C-alpha positions as CSV (number, residue, x, y, z in Angstrom):
1,E,0.0,0.0,0.0
2,T,2.9,2.4,0.8
3,V,4.3,1.8,-2.7
4,R,1.0,2.5,-4.3
5,R,0.7,5.8,-2.4
6,V,4.2,6.9,-3.4
7,Y,3.7,6.1,-7.1
8,S,0.3,7.8,-7.0
9,A,1.9,10.9,-5.6
10,I,4.9,11.1,-8.0
11,S,3.2,9.7,-11.1
12,P,-0.6,9.8,-11.0
13,G,-2.2,7.0,-13.1
14,L,1.0,5.0,-13.5
15,L,-0.3,2.0,-11.6
16,D,-3.7,2.2,-13.2
17,D,-2.6,2.6,-16.8
18,C,0.9,1.1,-16.9
19,D,0.8,-1.8,-14.5
20,G,2.2,-5.1,-15.6
21,E,-1.2,-6.5,-16.5
22,T,-1.5,-3.8,-19.2
23,T,2.2,-3.4,-20.3
24,V,3.5,-6.9,-20.4
25,P,1.0,-8.0,-23.1
26,L,2.4,-5.2,-25.3
27,A,5.7,-7.0,-25.5
28,S,4.4,-10.5,-25.7
29,T,4.5,-10.8,-29.5
30,R,8.3,-10.5,-29.3
31,P,10.7,-12.7,-27.3
32,L,10.0,-12.0,-23.7
33,A,11.3,-13.7,-20.5
34,I,9.7,-13.0,-17.1
35,I,11.9,-14.4,-14.4
36,N,10.6,-13.8,-10.9
37,A,11.5,-14.9,-7.3
38,A,8.6,-17.1,-6.1
39,D,8.7,-15.6,-2.6
40,D,9.1,-11.9,-3.6
41,P,6.7,-9.8,-1.5
42,R,7.1,-6.8,-3.9
43,N,6.2,-8.8,-7.0
44,P,3.9,-11.6,-5.7
45,L,3.3,-14.6,-8.0
46,D,-0.5,-13.9,-8.1
47,G,0.3,-10.5,-9.8
48,V,2.9,-12.0,-12.1
49,R,0.5,-14.7,-13.1
50,L,-2.1,-12.0,-14.1
51,C,0.5,-10.4,-16.3
52,V,1.4,-13.8,-17.9
53,E,-2.3,-14.7,-18.5
54,A,-3.0,-11.3,-20.1
55,A,0.0,-11.7,-22.4
56,R,-1.0,-15.3,-23.4
57,S,-4.5,-14.1,-24.3
58,L,-3.4,-11.7,-27.0
59,P,-3.4,-12.4,-30.7
60,G,0.2,-12.7,-31.9
61,Y,1.3,-14.4,-28.6
62,D,4.0,-16.9,-29.4
63,A,4.6,-19.6,-26.8
64,D,8.0,-20.4,-28.5
65,T,9.4,-17.0,-27.6
66,F,7.7,-16.4,-24.2
67,L,9.2,-17.7,-21.0
68,A,7.6,-17.1,-17.6
69,C,9.1,-18.7,-14.5
70,A,9.9,-18.2,-10.9
71,Q,12.6,-19.6,-8.7
72,L,11.2,-21.4,-5.7
73,G,12.3,-20.4,-2.2
74,T,13.7,-17.1,-3.3
75,P,12.9,-13.6,-1.9
76,H,13.2,-10.3,-3.7
77,T,16.6,-10.8,-5.3
78,C,18.2,-11.9,-8.6
79,T,20.2,-15.1,-8.1
80,D,22.9,-16.6,-10.3
81,A,20.5,-19.2,-11.4
82,M,18.0,-16.5,-12.6
83,Q,20.8,-14.8,-14.5
84,D,21.8,-18.1,-16.1
85,V,18.2,-18.6,-17.3
86,A,18.1,-15.0,-18.6
87,M,21.4,-15.5,-20.5
88,R,20.3,-18.8,-22.0
89,F,17.0,-17.1,-23.1
90,L,19.0,-14.2,-24.7
91,D,21.4,-16.6,-26.4
92,V,18.5,-18.5,-28.0
93,H,16.4,-15.5,-29.0
94,L,19.0,-12.9,-29.8
95,K,22.0,-14.8,-31.0
96,G,20.1,-17.8,-32.4
97,D,22.2,-20.4,-30.6
98,C,19.8,-23.3,-31.3
99,D,18.6,-25.6,-34.0
100,G,15.1,-24.1,-33.5
101,A,13.9,-21.5,-31.0
102,K,11.1,-23.8,-29.8
103,E,13.4,-26.7,-29.0
104,S,15.9,-24.5,-27.1
105,A,13.3,-22.5,-25.4
106,N,11.8,-25.7,-24.0
107,R,15.3,-26.7,-22.7
108,I,16.1,-23.4,-21.0
109,L,14.6,-24.6,-17.7
110,D,15.8,-28.2,-17.9
111,V,18.8,-27.6,-15.6
112,P,17.5,-25.4,-12.8
113,T,15.1,-27.7,-10.9
114,T,14.4,-24.9,-8.5
115,F,12.2,-23.1,-11.0
116,V,8.5,-23.4,-11.8
117,T,7.0,-22.3,-15.0
118,L,4.1,-19.9,-14.8
């Protein structure tokens, strides 16, 4: 609630018009990775799931280029494992380090067993 009050004071309308549920879908037709900490009180999984569901419902959504996951047992932080997932995603979708994006995108989370897909 404190964060909402601060943002409402410094940037009125930001949380209503530009929250994740409305902005994430705008990028979902391009390669997009959402990597969250499962126990993050600032970005709770219920809110992240709303963003993911909104993105998946749009025309042009491509499951082969969209990754949404959370590392279990992790608070508000970016771990080495999260960075590894992000780098593998970027290697696949920016550098093309794969035989096919779908095949590699499905393998991105094979190693880190502490992640759950959203």
